[in-house]
C-alpha positions as CSV (number, residue, x, y, z in Angstrom):
1,X,-22.5,11.6,-35.9
2,X,-24.6,8.9,-34.2
3,X,-21.5,7.9,-32.1
4,X,-21.2,11.5,-30.9
5,X,-24.9,11.6,-30.0
6,X,-24.6,8.4,-28.0
7,X,-21.5,9.9,-26.2
8,X,-23.3,13.2,-25.5
9,X,-26.5,11.6,-24.4
10,X,-25.7,8.1,-23.2
11,X,-29.0,7.5,-21.4
12,X,-31.2,8.4,-24.4
13,X,-32.5,5.3,-26.2
14,X,-33.0,6.5,-29.7
15,X,-29.5,7.6,-30.6
16,X,-28.1,4.2,-29.3
17,X,-30.8,2.3,-31.3
18,X,-29.9,4.3,-34.4
19,X,-26.3,3.6,-34.0
20,X,-27.0,-0.1,-33.5
21,X,-29.1,-0.1,-36.7
22,X,-26.3,1.7,-38.6
23,X,-23.7,-0.8,-37.5
24,X,-26.1,-3.6,-38.6
25,X,-26.6,-1.9,-42.0
26,X,-22.8,-1.6,-42.4
27,X,-22.3,-5.3,-41.6
28,X,-20.6,-4.5,-38.3
29,X,-22.6,-7.2,-36.6
30,X,-20.5,-7.6,-33.4
31,X,-20.6,-3.9,-32.8
32,X,-24.3,-3.8,-33.5
33,X,-25.0,-6.6,-31.1
34,X,-23.0,-4.8,-28.4
35,X,-24.9,-1.6,-29.0
36,X,-28.3,-3.4,-28.8
37,X,-27.1,-5.1,-25.5
38,X,-26.1,-1.7,-24.1
39,X,-29.5,-0.3,-25.2
40,X,-31.4,-3.1,-23.3
41,X,-29.2,-2.5,-20.3
42,X,-29.6,1.3,-20.2
43,X,-33.1,1.5,-21.5
44,X,-34.8,-1.9,-20.8
45,X,-38.3,-0.5,-21.6
46,X,-37.3,0.5,-25.2
47,X,-39.4,-2.1,-27.0
48,X,-38.2,-1.6,-30.6
49,X,-34.7,-2.8,-29.7
50,X,-35.7,-6.3,-28.8
51,X,-37.0,-7.3,-32.2
52,X,-34.0,-5.8,-34.1
53,X,-31.5,-7.3,-31.7
54,X,-33.1,-10.7,-32.0
55,X,-33.1,-10.5,-35.8
56,X,-29.5,-9.6,-35.8
57,X,-28.6,-12.5,-33.5
58,X,-30.4,-14.9,-35.7
59,X,-28.5,-13.6,-38.7
60,X,-25.3,-14.2,-36.8
61,X,-26.3,-17.8,-36.2
62,X,-27.1,-17.3,-32.5
63,X,-30.6,-18.6,-32.4
64,X,-30.7,-19.4,-28.7
65,X,-29.6,-15.9,-27.8
66,X,-32.1,-14.5,-30.2
67,X,-34.9,-16.5,-28.6
68,X,-33.9,-15.2,-25.2
69,X,-34.0,-11.6,-26.5
70,X,-37.4,-12.1,-28.1
71,X,-38.8,-13.6,-24.9
72,X,-37.6,-10.7,-22.9
73,X,-39.1,-8.3,-25.5
74,X,-42.4,-10.0,-25.2
75,X,-42.3,-9.4,-21.4
76,X,-41.3,-5.7,-21.8
77,X,-43.9,-5.1,-24.6
78,X,-46.6,-6.8,-22.5
79,X,-45.8,-4.6,-19.5
80,X,-45.9,-1.5,-21.7
81,X,-49.3,-2.6,-23.2
82,X,-47.9,-2.7,-26.7
83,X,-49.9,-5.5,-28.2
84,X,-48.6,-5.0,-31.7
85,X,-45.0,-5.5,-30.5
86,X,-46.1,-8.5,-28.3
87,X,-47.5,-10.1,-31.5
88,X,-44.4,-9.4,-33.6
89,X,-42.0,-10.6,-30.9
90,X,-44.1,-13.7,-30.1
91,X,-44.1,-14.6,-33.8
92,X,-40.3,-14.1,-34.0
93,X,-39.9,-16.1,-30.8
94,X,-41.9,-19.0,-32.2
95,X,-40.0,-19.0,-35.4
96,X,-36.7,-18.9,-33.5
97,X,-37.7,-21.8,-31.3
98,X,-38.9,-23.8,-34.4
99,X,-35.5,-23.2,-36.0
100,X,-33.7,-24.5,-32.9
101,X,-35.8,-27.7,-32.8
């Protein structure tokens, strides 16, 4: 059903986010990562996608990619005035960088 919603409304962020989260839940990590990347491309101001995308990439062992996603998310959340998301994304970014050191 989510796949149909994304196909019917490809420019809406929430169905694409939901599909990415469902792929993640099902362990279809490559597909989830592709869907999160598409979400960021089509809806770069959709703040929730950045934290979940970064978390997924870390779980996949792609710490540098996760750090880049978190950093971009901090920028987007800051521009949107979403201080809660800035805080969460900054903490995730710090942890990802620590893990890479």
